DSSP file (Angstrom, degrees, kcal/mol; ACC not computed):
  #  RESIDUE AA STRUCTURE BP1 BP2  ACC     N-H-->O    O-->H-N    N-H-->O    O-->H-N    TCO  KAPPA ALPHA  PHI   PSI    X-CA   Y-CA   Z-CA
    1    1 A X              0   0    0      0, 0.0     2,-0.4     0, 0.0     0, 0.0   0.000 360.0 360.0 360.0 141.0  -90.0   15.8  208.4
    2    2 A X        -     0   0    0      1,-0.1     2,-0.0     2,-0.0     5,-0.0  -0.655 360.0-126.2 -83.2 133.3  -90.5   17.3  211.8
    3    3 A X    >>  -     0   0    0     -2,-0.4     4,-1.0     1,-0.1     3,-0.7  -0.228  19.8-109.1 -76.9 166.9  -93.0   20.1  211.9
    4    4 A X  H 3> S+     0   0    0      1,-0.2     4,-2.3     2,-0.2     5,-0.2   0.786 112.5  67.7 -67.3 -27.1  -92.3   23.6  213.3
    5    5 A X  H 3> S+     0   0    0      1,-0.2     4,-2.0     2,-0.2    -1,-0.2   0.841  97.5  52.4 -64.6 -32.6  -94.5   23.0  216.3
    6    6 A X  H <> S+     0   0    0     -3,-0.7     4,-2.4     2,-0.2    -1,-0.2   0.897 110.0  48.2 -68.9 -39.8  -92.0   20.4  217.7
    7    7 A X  H  X S+     0   0    0     -4,-1.0     4,-2.4     2,-0.2    -2,-0.2   0.893 112.6  48.4 -66.7 -38.9  -89.2   22.9  217.4
    8    8 A X  H  X S+     0   0    0     -4,-2.3     4,-2.4     2,-0.2    -2,-0.2   0.864 110.4  51.4 -69.5 -34.5  -91.2   25.6  219.1
    9    9 A X  H  X S+     0   0    0     -4,-2.0     4,-2.4     2,-0.2    -2,-0.2   0.917 111.0  48.3 -65.9 -42.5  -92.2   23.2  221.9
   10   10 A X  H  X S+     0   0    0     -4,-2.4     4,-2.5     1,-0.2    -2,-0.2   0.915 111.7  50.3 -62.0 -42.4  -88.5   22.3  222.4
   11   11 A X  H  X S+     0   0    0     -4,-2.4     4,-2.4     1,-0.2    -2,-0.2   0.910 110.7  49.0 -62.3 -42.5  -87.7   26.0  222.4
   12   12 A X  H  X S+     0   0    0     -4,-2.4     4,-2.5     2,-0.2    -2,-0.2   0.904 111.2  49.3 -64.9 -41.3  -90.4   26.7  225.0
   13   13 A X  H  X S+     0   0    0     -4,-2.4     4,-2.3     2,-0.2    -2,-0.2   0.926 112.5  47.6 -64.6 -43.9  -89.2   23.8  227.2
   14   14 A X  H  X S+     0   0    0     -4,-2.5     4,-2.1     1,-0.2    -2,-0.2   0.906 112.8  49.3 -63.2 -40.8  -85.6   25.0  227.1
   15   15 A X  H  X S+     0   0    0     -4,-2.4     4,-2.4     2,-0.2    -2,-0.2   0.908 110.8  49.4 -65.9 -41.3  -86.6   28.6  227.8
   16   16 A X  H  X S+     0   0    0     -4,-2.5     4,-2.6     2,-0.2     5,-0.2   0.900 109.9  51.4 -65.4 -40.5  -88.7   27.5  230.8
   17   17 A X  H  X S+     0   0    0     -4,-2.3     4,-2.2     1,-0.2    -1,-0.2   0.908 111.1  49.1 -61.4 -41.0  -85.9   25.4  232.2
   18   18 A X  H  X S+     0   0    0     -4,-2.1     4,-2.1     2,-0.2    -2,-0.2   0.907 111.2  48.3 -64.7 -42.2  -83.6   28.5  231.9
   19   19 A X  H  X S+     0   0    0     -4,-2.4     4,-2.3     2,-0.2    -2,-0.2   0.920 112.2  48.9 -65.2 -43.3  -86.1   30.8  233.6
   20   20 A X  H  X S+     0   0    0     -4,-2.6     4,-2.2     1,-0.2     5,-0.3   0.904 110.8  51.6 -62.6 -40.1  -86.6   28.3  236.5
   21   21 A X  H  X S+     0   0    0     -4,-2.2     4,-1.8    -5,-0.2    -1,-0.2   0.892 110.4  48.0 -63.6 -39.6  -82.8   28.0  236.8
   22   22 A X  H  < S+     0   0    0     -4,-2.1    -1,-0.2     1,-0.2    -2,-0.2   0.892 116.1  44.0 -67.5 -38.6  -82.3   31.7  237.0
   23   23 A X  H  < S+     0   0    0     -4,-2.3    -2,-0.2    -5,-0.2    -1,-0.2   0.823 123.4  32.6 -77.2 -30.3  -85.1   32.1  239.6
   24   24 A X  H  < S+     0   0    0     -4,-2.2    -3,-0.2    -5,-0.2    -2,-0.2   0.878  98.2  82.1 -96.7 -43.0  -84.1   29.2  241.8
   25   25 A X     <  -     0   0    0     -4,-1.8     0, 0.0    -5,-0.3     0, 0.0  -0.214  49.7-166.0 -71.4 156.7  -80.4   28.8  241.7
   26   26 A X        +     0   0    0     66,-0.0    66,-2.8    65,-0.0     2,-0.4   0.532  59.2  98.7-115.4 -14.7  -78.0   30.8  243.8
   27   27 A X  B  >  -A   91   0A   0     64,-0.2     4,-1.9     1,-0.1    64,-0.2  -0.641  65.9-145.2 -80.3 129.6  -74.7   30.1  242.2
   28   28 A X  H  > S+     0   0    0     62,-2.2     4,-2.0    -2,-0.4     5,-0.1   0.845  97.7  53.5 -65.6 -35.2  -73.7   32.9  239.8
   29   29 A X  H  > S+     0   0    0      1,-0.2     4,-2.0     2,-0.2    -1,-0.2   0.902 109.2  48.5 -67.2 -40.4  -72.1   30.5  237.3
   30   30 A X  H  > S+     0   0    0      2,-0.2     4,-2.1     1,-0.2    -1,-0.2   0.863 108.8  54.5 -66.9 -35.8  -75.2   28.4  237.0
   31   31 A X  H  X S+     0   0    0     -4,-1.9     4,-2.0     2,-0.2    -2,-0.2   0.911 107.9  48.9 -64.8 -41.6  -77.3   31.5  236.6
   32   32 A X  H  X S+     0   0    0     -4,-2.0     4,-2.1     1,-0.2    -2,-0.2   0.889 110.0  52.1 -64.5 -38.2  -75.1   32.6  233.6
   33   33 A X  H  X S+     0   0    0     -4,-2.0     4,-1.9     1,-0.2    -1,-0.2   0.877 108.4  51.1 -65.3 -35.8  -75.5   29.1  232.1
   34   34 A X  H  X S+     0   0    0     -4,-2.1     4,-2.0     2,-0.2    -2,-0.2   0.866 108.0  51.9 -69.7 -35.4  -79.3   29.3  232.5
   35   35 A X  H  X S+     0   0    0     -4,-2.0     4,-2.2     2,-0.2    -2,-0.2   0.903 109.1  50.9 -64.4 -40.3  -79.2   32.7  230.7
   36   36 A X  H  X S+     0   0    0     -4,-2.1     4,-2.3     1,-0.2    -2,-0.2   0.876 107.6  53.6 -62.5 -37.7  -77.2   31.0  227.9
   37   37 A X  H  X S+     0   0    0     -4,-1.9     4,-1.8     2,-0.2    -2,-0.2   0.893 107.9  49.9 -64.3 -39.5  -79.8   28.2  227.8
   38   38 A X  H  X S+     0   0    0     -4,-2.0     4,-1.9     2,-0.2    -2,-0.2   0.901 109.8  50.7 -65.7 -39.8  -82.6   30.8  227.3
   39   39 A X  H  X S+     0   0    0     -4,-2.2     4,-1.9     1,-0.2    -2,-0.2   0.892 109.6  50.6 -64.1 -38.5  -80.6   32.5  224.5
   40   40 A X  H  X S+     0   0    0     -4,-2.3     4,-2.1     2,-0.2    -1,-0.2   0.834 106.0  56.0 -68.9 -31.1  -80.2   29.1  222.8
   41   41 A X  H  X S+     0   0    0     -4,-1.8     4,-1.9     2,-0.2    -1,-0.2   0.906 107.7  48.5 -64.9 -40.4  -83.9   28.5  223.1
   42   42 A X  H  X S+     0   0    0     -4,-1.9     4,-2.5     1,-0.2    -2,-0.2   0.890 109.0  54.2 -64.6 -38.2  -84.5   31.7  221.3
   43   43 A X  H  X S+     0   0    0     -4,-1.9     4,-2.5     2,-0.2    -2,-0.2   0.898 105.7  52.4 -62.5 -40.3  -82.0   30.6  218.7
   44   44 A X  H  X S+     0   0    0     -4,-2.1     4,-2.3     1,-0.2    -1,-0.2   0.922 111.5  46.3 -62.1 -43.2  -83.9   27.3  218.1
   45   45 A X  H  X S+     0   0    0     -4,-1.9     4,-2.5     2,-0.2     5,-0.2   0.891 111.4  51.8 -68.7 -37.2  -87.1   29.2  217.5
   46   46 A X  H  X S+     0   0    0     -4,-2.5     4,-2.3     2,-0.2    -2,-0.2   0.920 112.0  46.2 -62.9 -43.1  -85.4   31.7  215.2
   47   47 A X  H  X S+     0   0    0     -4,-2.5     4,-2.5     2,-0.2     5,-0.2   0.890 111.8  52.3 -66.5 -38.6  -84.0   28.9  213.1
   48   48 A X  H  X S+     0   0    0     -4,-2.3     4,-2.3    -5,-0.2    -2,-0.2   0.931 112.5  44.2 -63.4 -45.2  -87.3   27.1  213.1
   49   49 A X  H  X S+     0   0    0     -4,-2.5     4,-2.3     2,-0.2     6,-0.2   0.886 112.9  51.8 -67.3 -37.6  -89.1   30.2  211.8
   50   50 A X  H  X>S+     0   0    0     -4,-2.3     5,-1.8    -5,-0.2     4,-1.0   0.906 113.0  45.0 -64.9 -40.4  -86.4   30.9  209.3
   51   51 A X  H  <5S+     0   0    0     -4,-2.5    -2,-0.2     3,-0.2    -1,-0.2   0.885 112.6  51.5 -69.1 -37.8  -86.6   27.3  207.9
   52   52 A X  H  <5S+     0   0    0     -4,-2.3    -2,-0.2     1,-0.2    -1,-0.2   0.895 117.8  36.9 -66.8 -40.3  -90.4   27.4  207.9
   53   53 A X  H  <5S-     0   0    0     -4,-2.3    -1,-0.2    -5,-0.1    -2,-0.2   0.549 106.0-124.4 -90.3  -7.6  -90.6   30.7  205.9
   54   54 A X  T  <5 +     0   0    0     -4,-1.0     2,-0.3     1,-0.3    -3,-0.2   0.828  66.1 133.5  69.3  31.5  -87.6   29.9  203.7
   55   55 A X      < -     0   0    0     -5,-1.8     4,-0.3    -6,-0.2    -1,-0.3  -0.851  54.4-149.0-116.6 150.6  -85.8   33.1  204.8
   56   56 A X  S  > S+     0   0    0     -2,-0.3     4,-1.8     1,-0.2     3,-0.3   0.515  79.1  91.1 -94.3  -6.6  -82.2   33.6  205.9
   57   57 A X  H  > S+     0   0    0      1,-0.2     4,-2.2     2,-0.2    -1,-0.2   0.873  83.8  53.3 -60.7 -39.8  -83.0   36.5  208.2
   58   58 A X  H  > S+     0   0    0     -3,-0.2     4,-1.9     1,-0.2    -1,-0.2   0.873 107.6  51.0 -63.3 -37.5  -83.5   34.3  211.2
   59   59 A X  H  > S+     0   0    0     -3,-0.3     4,-1.6    -4,-0.3    -1,-0.2   0.858 109.1  50.8 -69.6 -34.8  -80.1   32.6  210.7
   60   60 A X  H  X S+     0   0    0     -4,-1.8     4,-1.6     2,-0.2    -2,-0.2   0.903 109.4  51.1 -67.5 -40.3  -78.4   36.0  210.5
   61   61 A X  H  X S+     0   0    0     -4,-2.2     4,-2.5     1,-0.2    -2,-0.2   0.874 105.8  55.8 -63.0 -36.8  -80.1   37.0  213.8
   62   62 A X  H  X S+     0   0    0     -4,-1.9     4,-2.6     1,-0.2    -1,-0.2   0.892 103.6  55.1 -62.1 -39.0  -78.9   33.8  215.4
   63   63 A X  H  X S+     0   0    0     -4,-1.6     4,-1.7     1,-0.2    -1,-0.2   0.923 110.7  44.5 -59.5 -44.1  -75.3   34.8  214.4
   64   64 A X  H  X S+     0   0    0     -4,-1.6     4,-2.3     2,-0.2    -2,-0.2   0.876 111.6  52.8 -69.5 -37.1  -75.7   38.1  216.2
   65   65 A X  H  X S+     0   0    0     -4,-2.5     4,-2.5     1,-0.2    -2,-0.2   0.898 108.9  50.4 -64.7 -39.5  -77.4   36.4  219.3
   66   66 A X  H  X S+     0   0    0     -4,-2.6     4,-2.2     2,-0.2    -1,-0.2   0.874 109.4  51.1 -66.0 -36.3  -74.4   34.0  219.5
   67   67 A X  H  X S+     0   0    0     -4,-1.7     4,-2.1     2,-0.2    -2,-0.2   0.917 112.2  46.0 -65.8 -42.4  -72.0   36.9  219.4
   68   68 A X  H  X S+     0   0    0     -4,-2.3     4,-2.6     2,-0.2    -2,-0.2   0.890 111.7  52.5 -65.8 -39.2  -73.9   38.7  222.2
   69   69 A X  H  X S+     0   0    0     -4,-2.5     4,-2.3     2,-0.2    -2,-0.2   0.889 108.9  49.5 -64.9 -38.9  -74.0   35.5  224.2
   70   70 A X  H  X S+     0   0    0     -4,-2.2     4,-2.2     2,-0.2    -1,-0.2   0.918 112.7  46.7 -66.4 -42.0  -70.3   35.0  223.9
   71   71 A X  H  X S+     0   0    0     -4,-2.1     4,-2.6     1,-0.2     5,-0.3   0.899 112.1  51.3 -65.3 -39.8  -69.6   38.5  225.0
   72   72 A X  H  X S+     0   0    0     -4,-2.6     4,-2.7     1,-0.2     5,-0.2   0.900 110.3  49.0 -63.8 -40.5  -72.0   38.2  227.9
   73   73 A X  H  X S+     0   0    0     -4,-2.3     4,-2.4     2,-0.2     5,-0.2   0.908 112.6  47.3 -66.5 -41.2  -70.4   35.0  229.0
   74   74 A X  H  X S+     0   0    0     -4,-2.2     4,-1.9     2,-0.2    -2,-0.2   0.946 117.6  40.6 -66.2 -48.3  -66.9   36.5  228.9
   75   75 A X  H  X S+     0   0    0     -4,-2.6     4,-2.2     2,-0.2    -2,-0.2   0.905 115.9  51.2 -68.7 -40.8  -67.8   39.7  230.7
   76   76 A X  H  X S+     0   0    0     -4,-2.7     4,-2.4    -5,-0.3    -2,-0.2   0.914 111.1  46.9 -62.7 -43.6  -70.1   37.8  233.2
   77   77 A X  H  X S+     0   0    0     -4,-2.4     4,-2.4    -5,-0.2    -1,-0.2   0.860 110.2  53.6 -68.5 -33.6  -67.4   35.3  234.1
   78   78 A X  H  X S+     0   0    0     -4,-1.9     4,-2.0    -5,-0.2    -1,-0.2   0.911 110.7  46.5 -65.2 -40.7  -64.8   38.1  234.5
   79   79 A X  H  X S+     0   0    0     -4,-2.2     4,-2.4     2,-0.2    -2,-0.2   0.909 112.1  50.8 -66.2 -41.4  -67.1   39.9  236.9
   80   80 A X  H  X S+     0   0    0     -4,-2.4     4,-2.6     1,-0.2    -2,-0.2   0.896 109.7  50.1 -64.0 -39.8  -67.7   36.6  238.8
   81   81 A X  H  X S+     0   0    0     -4,-2.4     4,-1.9     2,-0.2    -1,-0.2   0.904 110.5  50.2 -65.0 -40.3  -64.0   35.9  239.1
   82   82 A X  H  X S+     0   0    0     -4,-2.0     4,-0.9     1,-0.2    -2,-0.2   0.905 113.5  45.1 -64.3 -40.7  -63.4   39.5  240.4
   83   83 A X  H  X S+     0   0    0     -4,-2.4     4,-2.6     1,-0.2     3,-0.4   0.885 110.2  55.0 -68.7 -38.4  -66.2   39.0  243.0
   84   84 A X  H  X S+     0   0    0     -4,-2.6     4,-2.3     1,-0.2    -2,-0.2   0.856 101.9  57.8 -64.2 -34.8  -64.9   35.5  243.9
   85   85 A X  H  < S+     0   0    0     -4,-1.9    -1,-0.2     1,-0.2    -2,-0.2   0.845 114.8  37.1 -64.3 -32.5  -61.4   36.9  244.7
   86   86 A X  H  < S+     0   0    0     -4,-0.9    -2,-0.2    -3,-0.4    -1,-0.2   0.877 132.0  24.3 -85.9 -40.1  -62.9   39.3  247.2
   87   87 A X  H  < S-     0   0    0     -4,-2.6    -3,-0.2     2,-0.2    -2,-0.2   0.612  86.3-136.6-104.4 -14.5  -65.6   37.1  248.8
   88   88 A X  S  < S+     0   0    0     -4,-2.3     2,-0.3    -5,-0.4    -4,-0.2   0.811  76.6  87.4  57.0  33.4  -64.4   33.6  248.1
   89   89 A X        -     0   0    0     -6,-0.3    -2,-0.2     2,-0.0    -1,-0.2  -0.982  59.7-160.1-155.8 146.7  -67.9   32.6  247.2
   90   90 A X        +     0   0    0     -2,-0.3   -62,-2.2    -3,-0.1     2,-0.5   0.191  56.3 123.6-109.9  13.9  -70.1   32.7  244.1
   91   91 A X  B >   -A   27   0A   0    -64,-0.2     3,-1.3     1,-0.2     4,-0.3  -0.648  55.2-150.3 -75.0 120.8  -73.4   32.6  246.1
   92   92 A X  T 3  S+     0   0    0    -66,-2.8     3,-0.5    -2,-0.5    -1,-0.2   0.683  92.0  63.4 -72.2 -15.8  -75.4   35.6  245.0
   93   93 A X  T 3  S+     0   0    0    -67,-0.2    -1,-0.3     1,-0.2   -66,-0.1   0.719 102.9  50.1 -78.0 -18.6  -77.1   35.9  248.4
   94   94 A X  S <  S+     0   0    0     -3,-1.3     2,-0.7     2,-0.0    -1,-0.2   0.446  89.0  96.2 -95.4  -1.1  -73.7   36.6  250.1
   95   95 A X        +     0   0    0     -3,-0.5     2,-0.3    -4,-0.3     3,-0.1  -0.814  39.7 165.1 -96.9 117.0  -72.6   39.3  247.6
   96   96 A X        +     0   0    0     -2,-0.7     3,-0.4     1,-0.1    -1,-0.0  -0.703   8.5 155.4-128.0  78.0  -73.4   42.8  248.9
   97   97 A X  S    S+     0   0    0     -2,-0.3    -1,-0.1     1,-0.2    -2,-0.0   0.778  74.2  50.3 -77.1 -25.9  -71.4   45.1  246.7
   98   98 A X  S    S+     0   0    0     -3,-0.1     2,-0.3     2,-0.0    -1,-0.2   0.545  89.3  95.8 -90.9  -6.9  -73.6   48.2  247.2
   99   99 A X              0   0    0     -3,-0.4    -3,-0.1     1,-0.1     0, 0.0  -0.677 360.0 360.0 -86.2 136.8  -73.6   47.9  251.0
  100  100 A X              0   0    0     -2,-0.3    -1,-0.1     0, 0.0    -3,-0.0   0.434 360.0 360.0 -85.7 360.0  -71.1   50.1  252.9
């Protein structure tokens, strides 16, 4: 059986990859995918802790996190499509919505 430390290490690696992707990348779609990767890293750790403690609470929290992630992806992609229609680019350095 695989111990909880391996699952937490996997979760940490996935979360770090997501943070690096958010900080480095300029494409808005890739940034949303990296945020989803960070949410999935949290889900892995929640499931690991729930399995380790024999409690179902972590699995219920994962269900809610997945619902929030789906809503975030839908709303985020709708905003990106609206911005793309005006600017013809998803590069976040070229988007100046607050500038007159």
